[in-house]
C-alpha positions in Angstrom: -19.8 -49.4 20.7 -23.6 -49.0 20.7 -23.7 -46.7 17.7 -27.0 -48.1 16.5 -28.8 -46.4 19.4 -28.6 -43.2 17.3 -31.6 -43.1 15.1 -33.0 -40.3 13.2 -36.7 -39.2 14.0 -39.0 -37.1 12.5 -40.1 -35.2 15.6 -39.7 -32.0 15.7 -11.4 -16.7 34.2 -11.5 -13.1 33.1 -13.8 -10.4 34.0 -16.5 -11.5 31.5 -19.7 -12.2 32.9 -22.4 -14.8 31.8 -25.5 -12.4 31.1 -28.8 -14.7 31.6 -32.1 -13.4 30.1 -35.7 -14.3 30.8 -35.8 -16.8 27.9 -32.7 -18.9 29.8 -30.3 -18.1 27.3 -26.8 -16.9 28.2 -24.8 -14.5 26.1 -20.8 -14.2 26.2 -18.9 -11.3 25.0 -16.1 -12.2 22.7 -13.0 -12.6 25.1 -10.2 -10.1 24.1 -7.6 -12.8 24.1 -7.1 -11.8 20.3 -5.9 -8.8 21.2 -2.3 -10.3 21.6 -2.3 -11.1 17.8 -4.7 -8.8 16.1 -3.1 -9.5 12.9 -5.0 -12.9 13.1 -8.3 -11.1 12.8 -7.3 -10.0 9.2 -6.1 -13.6 8.1 -8.2 -15.7 5.4 -8.7 -19.6 5.4 -5.0 -20.6 3.9 -3.0 -17.9 5.8 -4.8 -18.8 8.9 -4.0 -22.5 8.6 -0.3 -21.8 7.9 0.0 -19.9 10.8 -1.6 -22.4 13.0 0.6 -25.2 11.6 3.9 -23.5 12.8 2.4 -22.0 16.0 4.7 -22.3 19.0 2.7 -19.8 21.2 2.6 -22.6 24.0 4.5 -25.6 25.0 2.1 -28.2 23.1 4.0 -27.6 20.1 6.8 -29.4 21.3 5.1 -32.7 21.6 2.8 -32.7 18.5 3.3 -34.5 15.3 1.4 -31.9 13.5 -1.3 -29.2 14.7 -5.0 -30.2 13.9 -6.2 -27.1 12.4 -10.0 -27.9 11.7 -12.0 -29.9 8.7 -15.0 -29.5 6.8 -17.5 -26.7 5.1 -16.1 -23.6 5.5 -19.9 -22.1 5.2 -21.2 -24.7 7.5 -24.5 -23.9 9.2 -22.9 -26.3 12.2 -19.7 -25.7 14.1 -18.6 -28.4 16.1 -16.0 -27.8 19.0 -14.4 -30.4 20.8 -11.5 -30.4 23.4 -8.1 -31.1 22.1 -6.6 -33.7 19.7 -5.8 -37.1 20.5 -3.2 -39.4 19.6 -5.4 -40.5 16.2 -6.0 -36.8 15.2 -2.5 -35.9 16.1 -1.1 -38.4 13.7 -3.5 -37.5 10.6 -4.1 -33.8 11.3 -8.0 -34.3 11.5 -10.0 -33.9 14.6 -12.2 -36.5 15.6 -11.0 -39.4 13.7 -11.1 -42.3 16.5 -13.7 -44.0 18.2 -15.3 -40.8 19.2 -15.2 -39.4 15.9 -17.1 -42.3 14.5 -19.7 -42.0 17.1 -19.9 -38.2 16.2 -20.5 -39.1 12.6 -23.4 -41.1 13.6 -24.9 -38.6 15.9 -24.7 -36.1 13.2 -26.4 -38.4 10.8 -29.4 -38.9 13.3 -29.9 -35.2 12.9 -29.6 -35.8 9.0 -26.1 -34.0 8.5 -23.0 -35.5 7.3 -19.9 -34.9 8.5 -18.6 -33.1 5.3 -21.6 -30.7 5.5 -20.3 -29.3 9.1 -16.9 -27.7 10.3 -15.2 -29.3 13.2 -12.4 -27.9 15.4 -11.0 -28.0 18.9 -10.3 -25.3 21.7 -6.8 -26.1 21.2 -4.7 -27.2 18.3 -2.1 -29.5 19.2 -2.3 -32.6 21.5 -1.7 -32.5 25.5 0.7 -34.8 26.6 -1.1 -38.0 27.7 -4.4 -36.4 26.4 -4.4 -34.6 29.6 -7.0 -31.4 29.6 -5.9 -28.5 27.9 -4.3 -25.6 30.5 -5.8 -22.4 30.6 -2.9 -20.6 29.0 -2.8 -23.3 26.1 -6.6 -22.7 25.4 -5.8 -18.8 25.5 -3.1 -19.3 23.1 -5.2 -21.0 20.6 -8.3 -18.8 21.3 -7.7 -16.3 18.5 -7.5 -19.0 15.9 -10.5 -20.4 16.8 -12.2 -17.1 17.1 -11.0 -15.9 13.4 -12.5 -19.5 12.4 -15.7 -18.8 13.8 -15.8 -15.5 12.3 -15.1 -16.6 8.8 -17.5 -19.6 9.3 -20.4 -17.3 10.6 -22.1 -20.3 11.6 -25.8 -20.4 12.5 -25.0 -22.6 15.6 -21.9 -23.7 17.6 -22.4 -27.5 19.4 -19.9 -27.6 22.1 -19.0 -31.1 23.0 -18.0 -31.7 26.6 -16.5 -30.0 29.5 -13.4 -28.3 28.4 -15.3 -27.0 24.9 -18.2 -25.5 27.0 -16.4 -23.8 29.8 -13.9 -22.2 27.2 -16.5 -20.9 24.9 -18.7 -19.6 28.1 -16.1 -18.5 30.3 -17.6 -20.5 33.1 -16.8 -23.1 35.6 -20.4 -24.9 35.4 -20.8 -28.6 34.7 -21.9 -29.8 31.4 -25.2 -31.2 33.1 -26.0 -27.5 34.1 -25.6 -25.9 30.5 -27.0 -28.7 28.4 -30.5 -28.4 27.6 -30.4 -24.6 27.2 -30.1 -22.1 24.5 -27.2 -20.2 25.2 -25.3 -17.8 22.8 -21.6 -16.8 21.9 -19.9 -13.8 21.0 -20.9 -10.3 20.2 -23.1 -11.5 17.2 -24.9 -13.7 19.8 -24.4 -17.1 17.9 -26.7 -19.9 19.1 -24.7 -22.4 21.1 -26.0 -25.9 22.5 -24.0 -27.8 24.9 -23.9 -31.6 24.6 -21.7 -34.4 26.1 -18.4 -35.4 24.3 -18.6 -38.5 22.2 -15.8 -40.2 24.3 -18.0 -39.7 27.4 -21.1 -41.2 25.6 -18.9 -44.2 24.6 -18.1 -44.3 28.4 -21.7 -43.6 29.8 -24.1 -44.8 27.2 -27.0 -44.3 29.3 -26.2 -40.7 28.5 -26.8 -40.7 24.9 -30.5 -39.7 25.3 -29.8 -36.7 26.9 -27.2 -36.2 24.2 -30.1 -36.9 21.5 -32.3 -34.2 23.1 -29.3 -32.1 22.8 -29.2 -32.8 19.2 -32.8 -32.1 18.6 -32.7 -28.9 20.3 -29.7 -27.6 18.1 -31.5 -28.8 14.9 -34.9 -26.9 16.1 -32.5 -23.7 16.5 -30.9 -24.0 12.8 -34.5 -24.8 11.7 -36.1 -21.6 13.1 -33.3 -19.5 11.9 -33.3 -20.7 8.3 -37.1 -20.4 8.0 
């Protein structure tokens, strides 16, 4: 799978609009989708998880084996956000457990992180049929859950994996190639956000791994600067 290419080194829409500052960062206000379920904003981890597991807000629940809530350190500095569960994730109830998950684990190890140290979630919690892209209404239905997870974790960095995650978090139609390599920001709190390629894409396009490695280095530098 080409996983050995990842080696650790010592160096170093809606009406929401993207607001670009002089340092090329982007700040995105929290979407107001949570207003449809304001009570979600008061839930702690276990009530939130229970709500997700029985959710029927969109049609995706009809075909799921189980909802995939998220996994990892609930006080993580890094929050990893992907697209949606696939077949393996739907069976096991955990995000990124297939081939793409193995590559993600090695990508994290390349910057000195174990899977257990980060938190991993998706834009939508249920598997779309035939692994198609989530529809806008499906992502909107799940958004309050993800926003609450972000609020509970209060990460120092969000790493958006792939087009679906990046476009939904940033409320933009720009391609990953135009978004990666920048210090972006999410939400009213201005959480630093870095966009990179989805591990599944990297398995199909291994030549892009170098760009993803640069994105990971940028993310690591941002967290290090915040922590210093």
